[in-house]
matplotlib code that plots the C-alpha trace (Angstrom):
import matplotlib.pyplot as plt

x = [-66.0, -64.6, -61.2, -61.0, -64.8, -65.0, -63.1, -60.4, -62.2, -59.6, -59.0, -58.6, -57.6, -60.0, -58.6, -61.0, -58.8, -61.0, -60.4, -57.4, -59.5, -58.5, -60.4, -60.1, -62.9, -63.1, -63.8, -63.3, -62.3, -59.2, -56.5, -53.1, -51.9, -50.9, -50.3, -49.0, -51.5, -50.7, -47.6, -49.4, -49.6, -53.0, -54.5, -55.4, -58.7, -58.9, -62.4, -63.8, -66.6, -67.0, -69.0, -66.3, -66.7, -70.3, -72.5, -75.3, -73.1, -71.1, -74.2, -73.5, -76.4, -78.9, -82.6, -84.5, -87.6, -89.9, -93.1, -91.8, -90.7, -94.1, -96.0, -93.8, -94.4, -98.2, -98.3, -96.5, -98.1, -101.0, -103.8, -102.3, -103.3, -103.7, -106.7, -105.9, -108.1, -105.2, -104.7, -108.4, -108.8]
y = [-105.6, -105.0, -106.5, -109.4, -110.0, -112.9, -116.2, -117.0, -118.5, -120.4, -123.6, -126.7, -130.2, -132.9, -136.5, -139.4, -141.9, -144.9, -144.9, -142.5, -139.9, -136.3, -133.2, -129.5, -127.1, -123.8, -123.7, -121.8, -124.9, -124.4, -127.1, -127.8, -130.1, -129.2, -131.4, -130.9, -131.7, -131.1, -129.1, -126.7, -126.8, -126.7, -127.0, -130.7, -132.1, -135.9, -137.4, -140.9, -140.7, -138.8, -139.3, -141.7, -144.1, -143.6, -146.7, -144.5, -142.8, -146.0, -148.1, -150.5, -149.5, -152.1, -151.5, -152.4, -154.6, -152.6, -154.2, -157.7, -156.7, -155.0, -158.1, -160.4, -158.2, -158.2, -161.9, -162.4, -159.7, -158.4, -159.8, -158.9, -155.4, -153.7, -151.6, -151.2, -152.5, -154.5, -156.4, -157.2, -158.3]
z = [263.3, 266.8, 267.5, 270.0, 269.9, 267.5, 267.6, 265.0, 262.0, 260.0, 258.0, 260.1, 259.2, 260.5, 260.7, 261.0, 262.8, 262.2, 258.4, 258.1, 256.1, 256.2, 255.1, 255.5, 256.5, 258.2, 262.0, 265.1, 267.2, 269.3, 269.0, 270.4, 267.6, 264.1, 261.0, 257.5, 254.7, 251.0, 251.9, 254.3, 258.1, 259.7, 263.2, 263.7, 265.1, 265.5, 265.2, 265.5, 262.9, 259.7, 256.5, 255.3, 258.2, 259.4, 258.5, 257.1, 254.6, 253.6, 252.9, 255.7, 257.9, 258.9, 258.4, 261.5, 261.0, 263.3, 262.0, 262.8, 266.2, 267.0, 265.8, 267.8, 270.9, 270.3, 269.9, 273.1, 275.3, 273.2, 275.4, 278.7, 280.1, 276.7, 275.8, 272.1, 269.3, 267.9, 271.1, 271.5, 267.9]

ax = plt.figure().add_subplot(projection="3d")
ax.plot(x, y, z, "-o")
ax.set_aspect("equal")
plt.show()
């Protein structure tokens, strides 16, 4: 490889500040902060959401009842200005 062509690909510490979760992965992201993790110093990137705090991954996500919303909308506005078969039925 040519020198000075590619960014520095190294281990970086990501810190999810919402739930105080830290993990190490490799990245080319440039940081100004560093932190010590398990006795070794890494470049630090602070993030708001990770798999530990995202509702989809934690099982706290809400399932949206789209069928109920659609039916409610059709009951309220279904006969006004609509050319669909459902509205005319």
